[in-house]
Structure formats: structure tokens, C-alpha cells
C-alpha positions in Angstrom: 22.7 118.6 134.6 22.1 118.7 130.9 23.5 116.2 128.5 26.1 119.0 127.6 27.4 118.8 131.0 27.1 115.1 131.5 28.7 112.7 133.6 30.2 110.8 130.3 32.2 114.0 128.6 30.1 113.3 125.2 30.5 109.8 124.3 29.5 109.1 120.6 26.5 107.2 119.6 27.1 106.0 116.3 28.8 102.6 117.2 32.1 101.0 116.9 32.3 100.7 113.1 32.3 104.5 113.4 35.4 104.5 116.3 33.1 106.4 118.6 33.9 105.8 122.3 32.5 102.8 124.0 29.9 103.0 126.8 31.4 104.2 130.2 28.4 105.4 132.1 24.7 104.3 131.8 21.5 103.3 133.6 19.4 100.2 133.4 15.5 100.7 133.8 13.5 98.0 134.6 10.2 97.7 132.5 8.1 97.4 135.7 6.4 100.9 135.3 4.0 102.1 132.3 5.4 102.7 129.0 5.0 106.4 128.9 6.9 106.5 132.3 9.7 104.4 130.9 9.9 106.5 127.8 10.2 109.4 130.1 12.9 108.0 132.1 15.1 107.4 129.2 14.5 111.1 128.0 15.7 112.1 131.8 18.8 109.7 131.4 19.9 111.4 128.2 19.4 115.1 130.0 21.4 113.7 133.1 24.5 113.3 130.4 24.4 109.3 130.9 25.8 107.7 127.4 23.5 104.5 127.5 20.2 102.9 129.1 19.6 99.3 129.2 16.2 97.9 129.7 16.0 94.6 131.7 14.3 91.5 130.5 11.9 89.6 132.3 8.7 87.8 131.2 6.9 89.1 133.9 7.6 92.8 133.3 6.9 94.9 130.1 8.8 93.9 126.8 12.0 95.5 126.8 12.1 96.3 123.0 8.8 97.9 123.1 10.3 100.1 126.2 13.5 100.9 124.2 11.5 101.6 120.9 9.5 104.4 123.0 12.8 105.8 124.5 14.2 106.0 120.9 11.3 108.3 119.9 11.8 110.7 122.6 15.6 110.8 122.7 18.4 111.8 120.3 21.6 110.7 121.4 21.6 108.2 124.3 22.6 104.4 123.3 19.7 102.0 124.1 19.5 98.0 124.6 18.5 95.2 126.0 20.1 94.6 129.4 20.0 91.7 129.4 18.1 89.4 127.2 18.9 85.5 127.0 19.1 83.2 124.2 16.7 80.7 125.8 13.1 82.3 125.9 13.6 83.8 122.3 15.5 82.1 119.5 18.8 84.0 118.9 18.2 84.8 115.4 15.0 86.2 116.4 16.7 88.0 119.0 19.3 89.7 116.5 16.5 90.6 114.4 14.8 92.6 117.1 18.0 94.3 118.1 18.6 95.4 114.4 14.8 96.7 114.3 15.9 98.8 117.4 18.8 100.1 115.5 16.9 101.2 112.8 14.2 102.6 115.2 17.0 104.6 116.9 19.0 105.6 114.0 21.7 103.6 114.9 22.1 103.7 118.6 21.3 100.3 119.6 23.5 97.9 121.9 23.3 94.1 122.2 23.2 93.1 126.3 22.5 89.6 126.6 23.5 86.9 129.4 22.7 83.5 130.4 19.3 84.5 132.1 18.2 84.8 135.5 17.6 81.5 136.9 14.7 82.2 139.2 12.5 83.6 136.4 13.5 80.8 133.7 12.5 78.4 136.4 9.1 79.7 135.8 9.1 78.8 132.0 10.6 75.3 132.7 13.8 76.6 130.7 17.2 74.9 131.7 20.2 77.1 131.0 22.0 74.2 128.8 25.7 75.2 128.0 25.1 78.9 129.2 28.7 80.1 128.0 28.5 78.6 124.7 25.1 79.3 123.8 25.7 83.0 124.6 28.8 83.0 122.5 27.1 81.5 119.6 23.9 83.8 119.7 26.2 87.1 119.4 28.6 85.5 116.8 25.5 84.8 114.6 23.9 88.1 115.3 27.3 89.8 113.9 27.1 87.7 110.8 23.2 88.6 110.1 23.9 92.3 111.0 26.5 92.3 108.4 23.9 90.9 105.6 25.1 87.6 105.6 22.9 84.4 105.6 23.6 82.1 108.3 23.8 78.3 108.8 24.4 77.4 112.2 24.2 74.0 114.3 25.5 73.9 117.7 23.4 74.9 121.1 20.7 76.0 118.6 19.9 75.6 114.8 19.5 78.3 112.0 19.2 77.1 108.4 19.9 79.7 105.7 18.5 82.5 108.0 19.0 86.0 107.1 17.2 89.5 107.4 14.7 91.0 104.8 15.6 94.5 105.4 18.7 96.8 105.4 21.3 95.0 107.8 22.5 97.5 110.4 26.3 96.6 110.3 28.6 96.7 113.9 26.2 96.7 116.8 28.2 96.9 120.2 27.9 93.5 122.2 27.7 94.0 125.8 27.7 90.5 127.8 26.2 89.9 131.4 28.5 87.9 133.4 29.0 87.0 136.9 31.2 83.4 136.9 34.6 83.3 135.8 34.2 81.5 132.5 31.4 83.9 131.2 33.7 86.9 132.4 36.7 85.8 130.4 34.7 84.9 127.4 33.1 88.3 127.2 36.4 90.0 127.9 37.9 88.3 125.1 34.9 88.0 122.2 32.3 90.6 123.1 32.7 94.3 122.9 32.1 94.8 126.7 31.5 92.8 130.0 28.4 93.7 132.0 29.6 92.6 135.2 26.7 91.8 137.9 28.1 92.9 140.9 28.2 95.9 143.2 30.9 95.3 145.9 34.8 96.3 145.3 35.5 92.9 146.6 33.7 91.3 143.4 35.4 93.7 141.0 38.8 92.9 142.2 38.3 89.4 141.6 36.5 90.1 138.2 39.5 92.4 136.8 41.6 89.5 136.9 39.1 87.2 135.0 38.7 90.2 132.3 42.7 90.6 132.3 42.9 87.0 131.7 40.4 87.3 128.9 41.8 90.3 127.2 45.2 88.5 126.8 43.6 86.1 124.4 41.7 88.7 122.8 42.5 88.7 118.9 43.8 92.2 117.9 41.4 92.9 115.3 38.6 92.8 118.1 39.9 96.1 119.4 39.4 97.0 122.8 36.6 95.7 125.1 35.3 97.5 128.3 34.6 96.3 131.5 31.3 97.8 133.1 30.2 97.4 136.8 26.6 96.3 136.3 25.7 97.5 139.5 22.4 97.7 141.4 22.1 101.2 142.8 19.7 102.9 144.9 20.0 106.6 145.6 18.1 109.0 147.7 18.3 111.9 150.1 17.3 109.6 152.8 19.6 106.5 153.4 17.0 104.4 154.6 14.6 104.9 151.8 17.4 104.2 149.5 18.1 100.9 151.3 14.4 99.7 151.8 14.0 100.3 147.9 16.8 98.3 147.1 15.5 94.7 148.9 13.7 93.1 146.2 16.1 93.9 143.4 18.7 92.6 145.8 16.5 89.6 146.5 16.9 88.6 142.6 20.7 89.0 142.8 21.1 87.2 146.0 18.6 84.1 145.1 20.8 83.5 141.8 23.9 84.3 143.0 26.5 81.2 142.9 27.7 79.6 146.0 31.4 81.2 145.4 29.9 84.8 145.6 27.9 84.0 148.4 30.9 82.7 150.2 33.1 85.8 148.9 30.7 87.9 151.3 30.1 85.2 154.3 26.3 85.0 153.3 24.6 82.0 154.4 23.7 79.6 151.4 20.6 78.4 152.7 19.2 81.9 153.5 19.7 82.9 149.7 18.4 79.5 148.5 15.2 80.5 150.3 15.4 84.1 149.1 15.4 82.4 145.6 12.7 80.2 146.1 10.5 83.2 147.1 11.4 85.0 143.7 10.4 82.0 141.9 7.1 81.9 143.5 6.4 85.3 142.9 6.5 85.7 146.6 8.3 88.9 146.3 7.8 90.6 149.8 8.5 87.5 151.1 11.8 87.4 149.2 12.8 91.1 150.5 12.0 90.2 154.2 14.6 87.5 153.7 17.2 89.9 152.7 19.6 90.4 155.1 21.7 93.8 155.7 24.6 91.6 154.5 23.2 90.8 151.2 22.1 94.7 150.8 25.5 95.7 151.4 27.0 93.0 149.0 24.7 93.1 146.1 23.8 97.0 146.0 25.4 100.4 146.4 22.5 102.1 148.5 22.5 105.5 150.1 22.7 109.2 149.3 24.2 110.8 146.5 27.7 111.3 148.7 27.9 107.8 150.1 27.2 106.2 146.6 29.7 108.1 145.3 32.3 106.9 147.8 31.4 103.4 146.9 31.7 104.1 143.0 34.9 105.7 143.7 36.2 102.2 145.2 34.5 100.1 142.0 36.0 102.5 139.7 39.5 101.3 140.8 38.8 98.2 138.8 36.2 98.8 136.3 36.2 101.3 133.3 32.7 102.5 133.9 29.3 101.9 135.7 25.6 101.1 134.5 23.6 101.8 137.6 21.2 99.0 137.6 17.7 98.7 139.3 16.6 99.7 141.6 18.3 103.1 141.1 15.8 104.5 143.9 12.4 104.9 145.8 11.4 107.7 143.1 13.2 106.5 139.8 13.1 109.6 137.6 14.6 111.7 140.7 17.1 108.8 141.4 18.5 109.3 137.7 19.7 112.6 138.6 20.8 111.8 142.0 22.7 109.0 140.4 24.2 111.1 137.9 25.5 113.5 140.6 26.9 110.8 142.6 28.8 109.3 139.0 29.8 113.0 138.5 31.2 113.3 142.3 33.0 109.9 141.9 34.8 110.8 139.0 36.0 113.9 140.4 37.6 112.2 143.2 
């Protein structure tokens, strides 16, 4: 499938200020592979017709901005951004500068995906997620001021004194907030350009759609429309079992950090999920994968063949405006990008 025949119908890449369509269909690529491979995966996503690539951010993987910069060098139209960075490990002003640098490197194709961060890995760094909703909101508000060329004084969940960018400001960059809980989801729909809702099951999206509607009802008219994206763990292969096995470690990260109400929504054992999260925090990923149940796989991943994944995506798209297919994608990432594009195309036809 070429980009002209892609899954997104020719979405633009110049950003919200140019009146281009928002991101609808994208992929998340985890920087657990060599940088050269990551660049190739980004090019494959563009060739497959996706309109965005998000690179996930965990301290124990490669730096997402390095990976995205390399992707920018080998692509020409696909949007690129972290998905998602958190405003704890890195000062929000520094983070805004990195996103602005990516905008320059990519010719204006940057997006900014941020959220509260993964509790399991932040625990390794001794980082407490203090006032996460407020910190995320303040972070992208300050970033927008910096990108507009303003100097910023801020004293809230973080401090900035006469901060500014000493290079050409990029202007508007779309902001997508990673969310799972009710308050962050509402806030993202009210203030950000898009919600990256962390879920894979229609039951979660039915619930999240109500929170998005609440946020949109309070959204100022001058902000324009916000986009509700399913940031769904997807694993696709021609062999269903291989697709499900490839999903176990990513699902361990999701299940180990899932809030209690989310676990209850899917009738999942909280103690088992806690054990999964403890294994993830300890770096015992094989142990964590072994603790993942079939119920966790079904709740937190869309895994299977292109046909069965398409069927699940149809159900998700009853509620969401689009989908970002997140890790693991499949046992072979490059093949899985093409197979995921096929599944998305099938779902859209249905």
C-alpha cells in the first residue's frame, strides 16, 4: 500500500495553524530497536499510509527524540512526535524546546504527545506523580507560549523564570494528551488538540466517549475541535497465536499500571495486576509476561490476524475518531505495520 493509497485519505502535515486535518490514524513505535531500524519503521509507516508516528518514551529504551529525528530525515509527509513523554523526568520548558527542535528537523511535522508517565518505570527513578493533571496542563500551556515566541514566567507545579527559545519559534504544534482516568480524559478533550486514550476494548471507549463529551462541552470555541483517538495496543500477524504471544510484555506494562476501576471494568484481579506491575518495575519482563492472563490480553490489546483485528477496530471506531496502533504492533514490526494498515483499511470499509 503506497501513501497515495493510504489508510488516512491524504491528511495534511503542516499543523493545526494551517487548517490541516487532525491525526486520525497512526502507529506508535517503541525505541527498543536499533536507531537505523526505527528510521526504517518510520518510513514504512509513511509508505503504508499512516499520517502519524508516535515514539514512546521510557528511560530504559532509546531516546524518542533521537529516533524521531532520524525518522524525519527519511520521511517527507508523516507527522512525528513523542507518544508520550512525561513532564517529570524532563523539565517542561526543556521538553518544549525538544519538540520545537523536532518541528525544525521535520519541516513543521512535529506533534507533542505528553501524559503523566508510566508509574512502573517512574518508580525506578524515585519520581512521584505529584498533581499529574495540573502538571500536564501547565506543561503544554507553557509550551504553546514558548512556541509562539513568548518569554515565560511560571510558578505552579514547576517553575520557569524568564524562559524562552533562542531560535526561531515553530508556531503552533498539535498537542495530544495521553489519558486513561476520567479527569485527565476530560481535561484533554477540553484543552488539548487531541486525546490519546489508553485503551483497547470497546467497553473502555464507550466509557471514555462520555468523558470526552463532557470535556468538549466546556471547550472554548476558539480552541477549535479536539480529536478523540484510541491509543490502542495492537498486535497483528498472519498467525493469531504469534500475535497474542507478542503482546504479553506490552500488556504487562498496561495491566501493571492500570487503575483499579479499569481493572474492575474488565473483571480482572487487582492482586494479579499488582504482581504484574511489581515484576515490570523490577525489570523482570519475562516474569511479568508470564503473569499476564488471557483476560488481560483481551482487555488491553487488540491481537490477532488482520481480519480479526479489523473486526475489533470497527467496534472501537464506534466511539473514537481514529486509532493510533501502539506497541507491540506484532512479532515482526515492519511486517506488522503493513498488516495493521490493512486491518485499518478493512475496518474503515466496514
